[in-house]
C-alpha distance (Angstrom), angle and dihedral (degrees) to the residues before:
residue distance angle dihedral
M1 . . .
E2 3.75 . .
E3 3.88 90.4 .
M4 3.84 91.4 68.4
E5 3.79 94.0 53.6
E6 3.83 91.7 102.4
E7 3.81 87.6 59.1
L8 3.81 89.7 59.9
K9 3.83 100.5 51.2
C10 3.77 128.2 93.2
P11 3.84 113.9 -114.7
V12 3.87 91.4 -138.2
C13 3.78 104.5 45.5
G14 3.81 98.5 22.5
S15 3.80 91.5 -135.5
F16 3.78 130.6 106.4
Y17 3.76 113.3 -66.5
R18 3.79 114.4 -92.4
E19 3.77 117.7 -163.7
P20 3.87 90.6 -14.6
I21 3.77 120.6 -156.3
I22 3.83 125.8 -159.3
L23 3.84 117.9 -124.4
P24 3.82 119.6 -149.4
C25 3.85 88.2 -104.2
S26 3.86 88.1 64.3
H27 3.86 93.9 -112.0
N28 3.80 121.8 123.3
L29 3.78 135.0 -130.3
C30 3.78 135.9 -176.7
Q31 3.87 106.7 -104.9
A32 3.82 89.3 -125.3
C33 3.80 91.8 48.3
A34 3.78 91.7 48.2
R35 3.80 88.8 56.1
N36 3.80 91.5 48.2
I37 3.81 93.8 57.2
L38 3.75 97.3 46.4
V39 3.83 113.8 126.7
Q40 3.81 119.9 -156.7
T41 3.85 114.6 -135.6
P42 3.80 118.4 -143.7
E43 3.87 112.3 -81.6
S44 3.75 92.8 -133.7
E45 3.80 89.7 58.9
S46 3.77 98.9 53.4
P47 3.79 119.9 108.5
Q48 3.79 93.5 -124.2
S49 3.84 94.9 51.6
R50 3.81 90.9 46.8
R51 3.77 91.2 52.6
A52 3.79 92.4 44.4
S53 3.84 92.2 52.3
G54 3.76 91.8 52.5
S55 3.81 91.3 -148.5
G56 3.81 91.9 -162.1
V57 3.78 97.2 -70.9
S58 3.79 115.9 144.6
D59 3.82 126.5 -129.6
Y60 3.72 88.5 -113.6
D61 3.80 90.5 57.7
Y62 3.77 90.1 51.1
L63 3.83 90.1 52.6
D64 3.79 88.6 55.4
L65 3.83 92.4 47.1
D66 3.81 92.1 47.3
K67 3.74 89.7 51.6
M68 3.84 87.8 68.1
S69 3.89 95.8 32.4
L70 3.79 85.0 -130.1
Y71 3.80 140.5 103.8
S72 3.76 121.2 -121.7
E73 3.80 123.0 -124.9
A74 3.80 88.8 -99.2
D75 3.77 91.8 56.0
S76 3.81 106.4 38.2
G77 3.78 142.1 -17.1
Y78 3.79 93.8 -135.5
G79 3.80 133.8 79.7
S80 3.81 122.3 -119.4
Y81 3.77 121.6 -71.2
G82 3.75 114.5 -80.2
G83 3.81 94.1 26.6
F84 3.78 133.2 96.3
A85 3.75 117.5 -92.4
S86 3.73 134.2 -176.4
A87 3.76 114.7 -71.2
P88 3.85 116.8 -92.1
T89 3.73 118.6 -106.3
T90 3.74 94.5 -125.1
P91 3.85 109.7 129.6
C92 3.77 112.2 -101.6
Q93 3.78 131.1 -137.0
K94 3.83 136.0 -168.4
S95 3.80 124.7 -95.0
P96 3.85 121.4 -138.8
N97 3.75 91.8 -86.4
G98 3.82 96.1 48.7
V99 3.81 100.4 -100.3
R100 3.83 113.5 136.1
V101 3.81 111.6 -119.1
F102 3.81 137.6 169.5
P103 3.83 117.7 -106.6
P104 3.79 120.0 -117.5
A105 3.79 116.7 -86.2
M106 3.77 93.1 -152.1
P107 3.89 136.5 31.2
P108 3.81 112.7 -77.6
P109 3.80 116.6 -106.4
A110 3.81 120.4 -95.9
T111 3.78 112.5 -77.3
H112 3.83 93.6 -122.9
L113 3.81 93.1 58.0
S114 3.76 126.6 80.7
P115 3.77 112.1 -111.9
A116 3.77 90.4 -131.0
L117 3.80 92.1 59.1
A118 3.79 97.6 54.1
P119 3.84 113.8 87.1
V120 3.79 119.0 -107.8
P121 3.81 113.5 -130.9
R122 3.81 115.7 -112.8
N123 3.81 118.8 -93.8
S124 3.77 93.5 21.8
C125 3.81 120.4 167.8
I126 3.80 127.3 -162.0
T127 3.85 124.6 -160.9
C128 3.84 120.9 -155.5
P129 3.84 105.2 -121.1
Q130 3.80 90.9 -147.6
C131 3.81 106.0 47.7
H132 3.89 96.1 14.9
R133 3.81 92.9 -132.7
S134 3.81 111.4 149.5
L135 3.81 130.8 -141.7
I136 3.79 130.2 -168.4
L137 3.81 109.5 -139.7
D138 3.79 123.5 -128.3
D139 3.78 126.6 -140.9
R140 3.84 92.8 -72.8
G141 3.81 90.4 63.6
L142 3.79 115.5 -169.1
R143 3.83 89.7 -10.1
G144 3.73 87.5 74.5
F145 3.86 90.9 72.4
P146 3.79 119.0 81.2
K147 3.81 119.3 -118.6
N148 3.83 117.6 -114.2
R149 3.80 99.4 -132.4
V150 3.76 92.5 165.1
L151 3.82 91.4 60.6
E152 3.89 89.4 47.3
G153 3.85 89.3 54.2
V154 3.85 92.1 48.0
I155 3.87 91.0 50.0
D156 3.80 91.0 48.9
R157 3.75 92.4 52.7
Y158 3.80 92.5 44.6
Q159 3.77 92.1 51.9
Q160 3.75 92.5 47.7
S161 3.83 91.1 49.9
K162 3.80 91.6 54.2
A163 3.84 89.8 54.0
A164 3.78 90.1 -159.6
A165 3.77 125.8 157.4
L166 3.79 111.9 -80.6
K167 3.80 111.9 -108.2
C168 3.77 131.2 -150.5
Q169 3.81 111.4 -94.6
L170 3.87 96.1 -151.6
C171 3.82 102.6 50.2
E172 3.83 108.7 118.9
K173 3.85 99.2 -146.4
A174 3.81 125.8 6.5
P175 3.78 105.1 12.8
K176 3.87 115.5 -126.3
E177 3.75 124.9 -139.5
A178 3.80 110.0 -83.1
T179 3.83 118.9 -115.3
V180 3.81 101.8 -175.3
M181 3.77 141.3 12.6
C182 3.81 126.1 -146.1
E183 3.84 108.8 -136.2
Q184 3.79 92.2 -158.8
C185 3.82 97.1 47.3
D186 3.81 91.7 33.9
V187 3.83 90.4 -141.2
F188 3.81 131.6 131.0
Y189 3.90 115.0 -132.4
C190 3.78 135.3 -168.6
D191 3.79 113.6 -145.2
P192 3.92 97.1 -96.6
C193 3.81 92.2 47.5
R194 3.74 92.0 45.6
L195 3.82 91.3 54.7
R196 3.80 91.1 45.4
C197 3.82 102.7 40.6
H198 3.81 104.2 22.8
P199 3.85 109.7 36.3
P200 3.83 116.1 -177.6
R201 3.77 94.5 -117.6
G202 3.80 139.9 81.3
P203 3.80 116.5 17.2
L204 3.82 91.1 -20.9
A205 3.82 90.6 63.3
K206 3.80 89.1 81.1
H207 3.79 94.6 54.3
R208 3.80 115.6 109.2
L209 3.81 116.0 -124.5
V210 3.84 115.9 -159.5
P211 3.86 135.0 175.5
P212 3.81 113.7 -80.6
A213 3.82 93.8 -114.1
Q214 3.72 91.1 52.2
G215 3.81 90.8 47.4
R216 3.76 91.0 52.7
V217 3.84 90.4 54.1
S218 3.80 94.0 46.1
R219 3.84 90.4 48.1
R220 3.82 90.1 51.4
L221 3.73 93.4 46.8
S222 3.83 96.0 44.5
P223 3.79 112.5 108.9
R224 3.79 117.0 -95.4
K225 3.80 113.3 -109.2
V226 3.74 115.2 -105.6
S227 3.84 114.4 -115.1
T228 3.78 111.1 -108.5
C229 3.81 130.3 -170.6
T230 3.79 115.5 -97.1
D231 3.85 90.8 -143.5
H232 3.86 95.7 43.0
E233 3.81 105.9 31.2
L234 3.80 94.3 -171.2
E235 3.77 95.3 55.6
N236 3.86 127.7 79.1
H237 3.83 122.7 -134.8
S238 3.76 109.2 -95.0
M239 3.86 106.4 160.3
Y240 3.81 139.7 32.1
C241 3.84 121.9 -123.5
V242 3.82 106.8 -139.5
Q243 3.77 94.3 -164.2
C244 3.81 97.2 48.8
K245 3.82 93.2 32.4
M246 3.82 94.7 -134.6
P247 3.81 140.3 107.5
V248 3.83 115.2 -98.6
C249 3.79 137.4 -175.9
Y250 3.84 128.6 -124.9
Q251 3.77 92.5 -97.3
C252 3.83 90.8 57.0
L253 3.82 86.8 57.7
E254 3.83 96.4 46.4
E255 3.79 102.5 41.0
G256 3.79 110.0 -1.2
K257 3.80 136.3 84.0
H258 3.82 91.9 -81.1
S259 3.85 95.0 61.2
S260 3.85 93.2 104.9
H261 3.82 96.5 37.0
E262 3.77 128.1 102.0
V263 3.82 111.3 -102.1
K264 3.83 133.5 -173.3
A265 3.78 136.2 -168.2
L266 3.80 113.1 -74.6
G267 3.75 94.0 -134.6
A268 3.83 93.4 50.3
M269 3.86 93.4 49.9
W270 3.80 89.6 45.9
K271 3.80 91.6 57.0
L272 3.81 92.0 41.6
H273 3.79 93.2 53.0
K274 3.79 91.9 44.3
S275 3.81 88.7 53.2
Q276 3.85 91.5 48.8
L277 3.79 91.9 48.7
S278 3.82 90.9 47.4
Q279 3.88 91.1 49.7
A280 3.81 90.7 49.1
L281 3.84 90.1 49.8
N282 3.81 91.0 52.3
G283 3.81 90.5 62.5
L284 3.75 92.0 44.8
S285 3.78 91.6 47.1
D286 3.85 88.7 56.6
R287 3.75 90.1 52.0
A288 3.78 90.9 50.1
K289 3.77 91.7 49.1
E290 3.82 90.2 50.7
A291 3.78 89.9 48.1
K292 3.87 91.6 53.2
E293 3.80 90.1 50.7
F294 3.80 90.4 45.5
L295 3.82 90.4 52.8
V296 3.81 89.6 52.6
Q297 3.83 87.9 51.8
L298 3.78 92.1 49.8
R299 3.79 92.5 49.0
N300 3.79 90.6 50.3
M301 3.79 88.5 50.6
V302 3.83 89.7 57.5
Q303 3.80 90.2 54.8
Q304 3.81 92.1 45.7
I305 3.79 90.7 49.5
Q306 3.80 90.3 51.0
E307 3.82 92.3 49.3
N308 3.78 94.0 44.8
S309 3.76 90.4 47.6
V310 3.81 92.3 53.2
E311 3.75 91.8 46.9
F312 3.80 92.9 46.9
E313 3.83 92.7 49.0
A314 3.81 91.3 50.6
C315 3.77 92.5 52.5
L316 3.75 92.4 46.2
V317 3.77 93.4 49.8
A318 3.80 92.8 49.1
Q319 3.83 91.0 52.4
C320 3.78 94.5 45.8
D321 3.84 93.6 48.5
A322 3.76 90.4 54.2
L323 3.79 88.9 63.6
I324 3.85 90.2 59.9
D325 3.80 120.8 -150.2
A326 3.76 97.4 -17.7
L327 3.81 89.8 64.0
N328 3.77 98.4 47.3
R329 3.78 97.6 84.7
R330 3.81 91.7 43.9
K331 3.79 91.4 45.6
A332 3.86 90.8 59.7
Q333 3.79 90.5 51.6
L334 3.79 93.6 49.9
L335 3.84 91.4 47.2
A336 3.76 90.1 52.6
R337 3.78 90.4 55.4
V338 3.80 92.3 48.9
N339 3.78 91.7 49.9
K340 3.82 90.4 49.4
E341 3.81 89.8 52.8
H342 3.77 89.4 45.7
E343 3.81 92.8 52.3
H344 3.76 91.5 44.0
K345 3.81 93.1 54.6
L346 3.82 91.9 44.9
K347 3.79 92.1 49.2
V348 3.80 93.0 50.3
V349 3.80 93.6 48.5
R350 3.81 94.2 42.7
D351 3.76 91.5 48.5
Q352 3.78 89.2 51.6
I353 3.83 91.5 48.6
S354 3.82 91.1 51.1
H355 3.80 92.7 48.4
C356 3.81 93.3 45.5
T357 3.81 92.1 45.8
V358 3.81 92.3 54.4
K359 3.78 92.3 48.8
L360 3.82 92.2 46.8
R361 3.79 91.3 50.4
Q362 3.77 90.7 51.7
T363 3.81 91.1 46.1
T364 3.83 93.6 48.0
G365 3.82 90.8 47.9
L366 3.79 91.2 53.3
M367 3.82 90.9 45.3
E368 3.79 92.3 52.4
Y369 3.78 92.9 46.7
C370 3.86 91.5 49.8
L371 3.81 91.3 47.9
E372 3.76 89.0 53.1
V373 3.81 90.5 48.7
I374 3.80 90.4 50.9
K375 3.83 89.0 56.6
E376 3.83 88.5 60.8
N377 3.83 113.0 106.9
D378 3.76 96.6 -160.8
P379 3.82 105.9 104.8
S380 3.80 95.5 -169.5
G381 3.82 94.5 48.6
F382 3.78 92.0 44.9
L383 3.80 93.8 52.0
Q384 3.78 91.8 50.5
I385 3.90 89.4 67.4
S386 3.78 104.9 20.0
D387 3.83 96.7 90.6
A388 3.79 92.2 52.8
L389 3.84 91.5 46.7
I390 3.79 92.6 48.7
R391 3.81 90.3 52.5
R392 3.83 91.5 48.9
V393 3.77 92.6 49.0
H394 3.88 92.0 51.8
L395 3.81 90.6 45.1
T396 3.84 91.6 50.8
E397 3.81 91.5 47.6
D398 3.83 90.7 51.9
Q399 3.82 89.3 54.2
W400 3.83 88.5 63.8
G401 3.80 87.8 67.7
K402 3.75 131.5 156.4
G403 3.80 112.8 -55.6
T404 3.83 95.8 21.8
L405 3.79 91.4 100.2
T406 3.82 96.9 43.5
P407 3.84 121.1 100.8
R408 3.74 113.7 -109.5
M409 3.83 94.3 -154.5
T410 3.82 137.2 40.9
T411 3.84 122.9 -129.9
D412 3.78 96.6 -135.3
F413 3.76 126.6 97.6
D414 3.76 99.2 -145.2
L415 3.82 94.2 -162.8
S416 3.74 135.8 104.0
L417 3.83 135.9 -178.6
D418 3.77 118.4 -122.8
N419 3.84 107.9 -149.9
S420 3.80 97.5 169.7
P421 3.84 99.2 96.3
L422 3.76 118.4 97.5
L423 3.80 123.9 -92.2
Q424 3.82 93.1 -97.7
S425 3.89 87.5 61.1
I426 3.77 94.0 57.7
H427 3.79 92.7 104.5
Q428 3.82 89.0 56.6
L429 3.75 94.4 56.1
D430 3.79 113.9 129.5
F431 3.77 141.1 152.2
V432 3.81 120.5 -80.1
Q433 3.81 131.0 -168.0
M434 3.81 109.4 -81.4
K435 3.79 94.7 -161.5
A436 3.80 122.8 53.9
S437 3.78 112.1 -120.8
S438 3.79 139.0 176.3
P439 3.87 119.8 -105.1
V440 3.75 122.5 -95.2
P441 3.86 118.1 -95.9
A442 3.79 122.8 -86.1
I443 3.75 120.4 -98.1
P444 3.87 111.3 -82.4
I445 3.85 118.9 -118.2
L446 3.78 119.2 -132.3
Q447 3.85 112.7 -131.1
L448 3.73 99.6 -137.0
E449 3.83 94.7 -172.8
E450 3.80 89.9 63.0
C451 3.85 97.8 42.1
C452 3.82 114.0 96.6
T453 3.84 144.3 146.3
H454 3.79 129.7 -131.9
N455 3.78 122.4 -174.0
N456 3.88 102.5 -45.0
S457 3.82 95.1 -22.3
A458 3.76 129.6 95.8
T459 3.82 128.7 -159.7
L460 3.80 118.7 -159.4
S461 3.79 129.2 -175.0
W462 3.82 130.8 -171.6
K463 3.82 143.1 166.7
Q464 3.81 142.5 -165.6
P465 3.80 117.5 -96.0
P466 3.87 111.2 -87.6
L467 3.81 95.5 -117.9
S468 3.83 98.0 41.1
M469 3.81 112.0 127.1
V470 3.80 97.0 -174.2
P471 3.76 113.5 87.5
A472 3.78 121.9 -135.3
E473 3.82 121.1 -137.6
G474 3.77 94.1 -159.3
Y475 3.76 149.0 -27.0
I476 3.79 137.5 -114.7
L477 3.79 118.5 -148.0
E478 3.79 119.6 -161.6
L479 3.87 134.0 -168.4
D480 3.76 130.6 -177.6
D481 3.82 122.1 -131.4
G482 3.81 97.2 -93.9
N483 3.83 91.9 -104.0
G484 3.82 98.8 75.4
G485 3.77 92.4 -91.4
Q486 3.76 131.4 138.1
F487 3.83 121.0 -47.7
R488 3.83 118.6 -111.1
E489 3.78 132.0 -168.1
V490 3.81 113.5 -101.1
Y491 3.82 99.9 167.2
V492 3.80 137.4 22.0
G493 3.84 119.5 177.5
K494 3.81 149.0 84.1
E495 3.82 98.5 -75.8
T496 3.78 120.3 104.9
M497 3.83 95.6 -149.5
C498 3.79 130.0 56.1
T499 3.84 135.2 174.9
V500 3.86 116.2 -151.2
D501 3.83 115.3 -156.3
G502 3.84 130.2 -169.1
L503 3.81 99.3 44.8
H504 3.84 121.8 149.0
F505 3.73 118.7 -89.3
N506 3.83 118.8 -116.1
S507 3.77 92.2 17.2
T508 3.80 136.3 127.1
Y509 3.84 118.3 -129.7
N510 3.73 131.4 -171.0
A511 3.85 118.2 -145.0
R512 3.79 133.1 -170.4
V513 3.80 135.3 167.6
K514 3.84 136.3 -158.0
A515 3.83 135.2 -172.1
F516 3.80 129.6 -130.7
N517 3.77 141.1 -169.6
K518 3.87 135.2 169.3
T519 3.78 90.2 -70.5
G520 3.71 98.5 55.2
V521 3.84 147.2 -80.9
S522 3.81 128.4 -52.0
Q523 3.74 125.6 -129.9
Y524 3.81 118.5 -86.1
S525 3.79 122.5 -87.3
K526 3.72 120.8 -119.7
T527 3.79 114.1 -69.3
L528 3.76 117.1 -101.2
V529 3.85 119.5 -153.0
L530 3.81 115.2 -143.3
Q531 3.82 127.8 -169.4
T532 3.85 119.5 -156.7
S533 3.83 121.8 -148.3
E534 3.79 120.5 -77.8
V535 3.85 92.2 -139.0
A536 3.76 131.0 27.6
W537 3.80 126.6 -113.3
F538 3.78 111.5 -167.0
A539 3.76 145.9 140.4
F540 3.84 135.9 -147.4
D541 3.82 116.2 -71.4
P542 3.86 115.1 -122.9
G543 3.80 89.8 -173.5
S544 3.82 94.9 66.7
A545 3.78 101.0 29.5
H546 3.82 127.5 102.5
S547 3.80 113.8 -89.1
D548 3.86 90.6 -116.8
I549 3.80 92.5 63.5
I550 3.85 114.2 105.5
F551 3.86 118.4 -150.8
S552 3.80 131.1 -156.2
N553 3.81 141.1 149.9
D554 3.86 93.2 53.2
N555 3.86 89.8 -49.4
L556 3.83 92.8 -56.0
T557 3.82 95.2 107.7
V558 3.75 123.4 57.3
T559 3.79 140.6 179.3
C560 3.77 135.5 157.2
S561 3.81 139.1 -114.7
S562 3.79 94.8 -148.5
Y563 3.81 134.1 74.2
D564 3.82 87.6 -136.6
D565 3.86 121.2 83.2
R566 3.78 113.7 -95.8
V567 3.86 127.6 -171.8
V568 3.76 129.5 -131.2
L569 3.84 126.3 -178.8
G570 3.81 134.4 -152.1
K571 3.80 119.2 -109.7
T572 3.81 94.4 -120.9
G573 3.83 127.1 71.2
F574 3.82 124.9 -152.9
S575 3.80 127.2 -150.2
K576 3.77 102.0 154.0
G577 3.86 140.4 28.5
V578 3.86 134.1 24.0
H579 3.84 117.7 -57.9
Y580 3.83 131.8 -177.3
W581 3.79 130.7 -176.5
E582 3.82 135.2 162.6
L583 3.80 136.5 -146.0
T584 3.80 123.9 -156.9
V585 3.80 120.2 -149.9
D586 3.86 106.2 -125.4
R587 3.80 95.3 174.8
Y588 3.80 131.7 18.3
D589 3.83 118.5 173.1
N590 3.81 133.2 167.3
H591 3.84 94.9 4.8
P592 3.81 101.9 -81.5
D593 3.76 123.5 174.7
P594 3.82 112.8 -124.8
A595 3.80 119.5 -173.5
F596 3.81 128.6 -137.1
G597 3.83 129.0 -170.2
V598 3.78 142.7 83.2
A599 3.81 133.8 -55.4
R600 3.79 145.6 -180.0
M601 3.83 118.2 -101.2
D602 3.85 91.7 -106.7
V603 3.83 95.6 52.1
M604 3.82 116.5 138.9
K605 3.78 108.8 -92.7
D606 3.88 101.0 -166.0
V607 3.86 99.2 61.7
M608 3.79 137.2 54.9
L609 3.78 114.4 -68.6
G610 3.84 109.5 -94.8
K611 3.81 96.8 32.0
D612 3.82 90.8 112.7
D613 3.79 133.9 40.1
K614 3.83 92.0 -100.4
A615 3.84 97.0 74.4
W616 3.80 139.1 58.3
A617 3.79 112.9 -162.7
M618 3.81 151.3 153.5
Y619 3.79 115.1 -134.5
V620 3.85 117.0 -164.8
D621 3.77 140.4 -178.4
N622 3.75 131.4 -171.4
N623 3.87 93.9 -72.3
R624 3.78 110.4 31.4
S625 3.83 147.8 -12.7
W626 3.78 142.0 -129.5
F627 3.85 134.6 -158.8
M628 3.80 113.5 -126.1
H629 3.80 136.6 -169.4
N630 3.84 131.9 154.7
N631 3.83 91.2 3.3
S632 3.79 93.8 -57.3
H633 3.81 123.4 108.8
T634 3.79 128.3 -160.7
N635 3.81 144.7 169.1
R636 3.79 103.4 45.1
T637 3.83 106.4 -153.2
E638 3.83 128.0 -170.1
G639 3.73 117.4 -122.0
G640 3.82 126.2 69.7
I641 3.79 141.8 -171.3
T642 3.77 138.0 -88.5
K643 3.84 134.5 179.6
G644 3.75 108.2 -55.4
A645 3.82 96.2 24.9
T646 3.80 120.0 138.4
I647 3.79 124.3 -137.4
G648 3.81 118.8 -161.1
V649 3.80 123.7 -160.2
L650 3.80 118.9 -162.0
L651 3.82 117.2 -169.2
D652 3.81 110.9 -172.8
L653 3.78 106.6 -174.8
N654 3.81 91.5 172.5
R655 3.80 89.6 63.8
K656 3.86 93.2 25.2
T657 3.80 94.8 -126.0
L658 3.82 137.6 130.0
T659 3.85 120.4 -151.3
F660 3.80 131.7 -178.3
F661 3.83 132.2 -150.7
I662 3.80 134.7 -167.0
N663 3.75 116.7 -160.3
D664 3.82 92.5 -16.4
E665 3.81 93.5 -51.7
Q666 3.81 123.2 109.0
Q667 3.80 110.3 -109.4
G668 3.80 107.9 -140.6
P669 3.83 124.7 -40.5
I670 3.82 124.9 -43.0
A671 3.81 101.0 -50.8
F672 3.78 101.1 -147.3
E673 3.78 136.2 8.6
N674 3.81 134.5 -168.2
V675 3.80 92.5 35.6
E676 3.79 111.9 163.3
G677 3.84 136.9 165.9
L678 3.78 134.3 40.6
F679 3.80 116.0 -26.3
F680 3.82 133.2 -176.2
P681 3.80 124.8 -157.4
A682 3.85 107.4 -105.8
V683 3.80 141.2 -173.4
S684 3.83 133.0 -177.5
L685 3.80 121.4 -160.6
N686 3.81 144.1 146.6
R687 3.80 134.0 -136.9
N688 3.82 92.4 -74.4
V689 3.79 93.0 66.4
Q690 3.79 135.5 61.3
V691 3.81 124.0 -179.5
T692 3.79 136.8 -177.3
L693 3.86 122.6 -146.5
H694 3.81 122.4 -133.8
T695 3.86 116.7 -166.9
G696 3.79 139.2 169.5
L697 3.76 89.0 60.8
P698 3.87 123.6 150.1
V699 3.72 119.7 -121.0
P700 3.84 110.1 -89.6
D701 3.84 112.1 -91.7
F702 3.75 96.5 -125.8
Y703 3.81 90.2 54.8
S704 3.85 92.9 48.3
S705 3.79 90.5 51.7
R706 3.81 93.0 46.3
A707 3.86 90.6 48.3
S708 3.84 91.2 51.3
I709 3.83 91.0 51.5
A710 3.80 90.4 49.0
């Protein structure tokens, strides 16, 4: 169980979690540590203060703002309460275990008070020290985060299993052995810390101090706290919201934000998620078992290499000594080569052992932690962390992919010394192959008539020479980076045709292929030069779209069957160059606000485009528009859309900008800057809107001339 200890330690203090709370990003923090890393935002920038001041904003403007539950750039720089906002600019520091955290913005509470009792300053923001996502707290403060009771139970069992001496929980450096435990404070003290932090006077005089061993027993036997709703503190969790993936109480269903969501019985979902986690662990357990067997194989290879090396050296020395003095100098050279091969083989195998051992230790630690979580009988607490654990287990299993458990080196020294030549040939002595083998395959021939490019994809075809008698077991296709850089493998297999997607537009690539068999690898074929398209022709992608999206016109026209906004992406992704496409509004009823822009492949599909950090968009109604990213909208611009309007999207990855147009006029300033990575064209709309996509368009002339001047 020691291998899962890192799963049980707080990323801020580096110690075992104490009263852990669960952040919306699924990471955990000690409640006291969470309070210590709070950062207070300026009072003048909070949504409440801005509303209270009035600041000349009309009621109609507030209606528009409330429609998005956000505050525009003119109103506030922060997102709505309860949502993620951009990280504060407070300088960060490192916690004891190396994680970067933000320092406290206020003095920490007194050590004898519970962190939950001390008030949280208004407009406080907390940043997760692991994923660095930030959250602005609401009026409930830290009480708005659920407690991770499952993690507390696992830590208790882990500490009991170690049976180590109880340590003081308040020592600043090396913890001393605890001498007492306060049952009311639930804290272990050494004598100096007890006198300093828990004096026997005032309200603390009535606290009961017991020996540490008795305190551990009483803590273990104390009844587990009942799970209560973070929104309705007097209610227990009774159902599970499938859409939000969290336990809820009956008041949440009757009057809260979950009233229209699909819910299921808490016990049924508890059993279902336990079953899913168990099934995921089965696959990971098989990988761990294979890894253990593989490590045994690698360690045996080390021994075999050592034995083969000794045997080979003895044979070599005997042969060289028979050639008397003339062979002595040559013998030393040959021995040096053998030792070099020996060290190379050992280094490769030992490096693989080290790498595999680290991965196995991490895998075993995660398995043990998950098994301890499965033992927990608290459905609500289990469901709070089960989704994140299931994803971690699947991700860890994928890391044990094909080839990870295959030796990278053989144990044999396929060399022999030929001592038959005459004495005058001593200086020509060299190693020869000890085992007879077949020759390597012939060089493959690229079939130029079948090689082609389409958009940012390239298809290549090759074959073996007609008179070649040596069979090939497979082929390796390599492409450079489109800028004359190094070649990289893009395909390894038996097929003689391959299509490579995701290349840069308007780029020149060099391609080559080689064959291989058990003997070795052939020379490379001639290099083929490929040119990708200057502009992109693409349609909407039904495979990645939300199920409510309706396609027509060869997937160029889309609408939606739902009143809620749904997202659809284009089939082609862009990571380089300048790209422009347009969308015409075929239907526009009841003044909806569709959104247009770009997104990552894993963008949320069931909300308006720009609600998460995976999309950059402009949403627009019949009067005006806003730019939106990561649930924050900016730059309100007058002028909207009607039926027949044309929206242009210009993605300039050379200058890292995104610009929008309505009816050939630029809408507002440059919408987004410093955009990098792989982007897909994206639209979000509901049943009141229908749009048609137009691609393969050149960059507008006025933009090209402006870019050349810049």
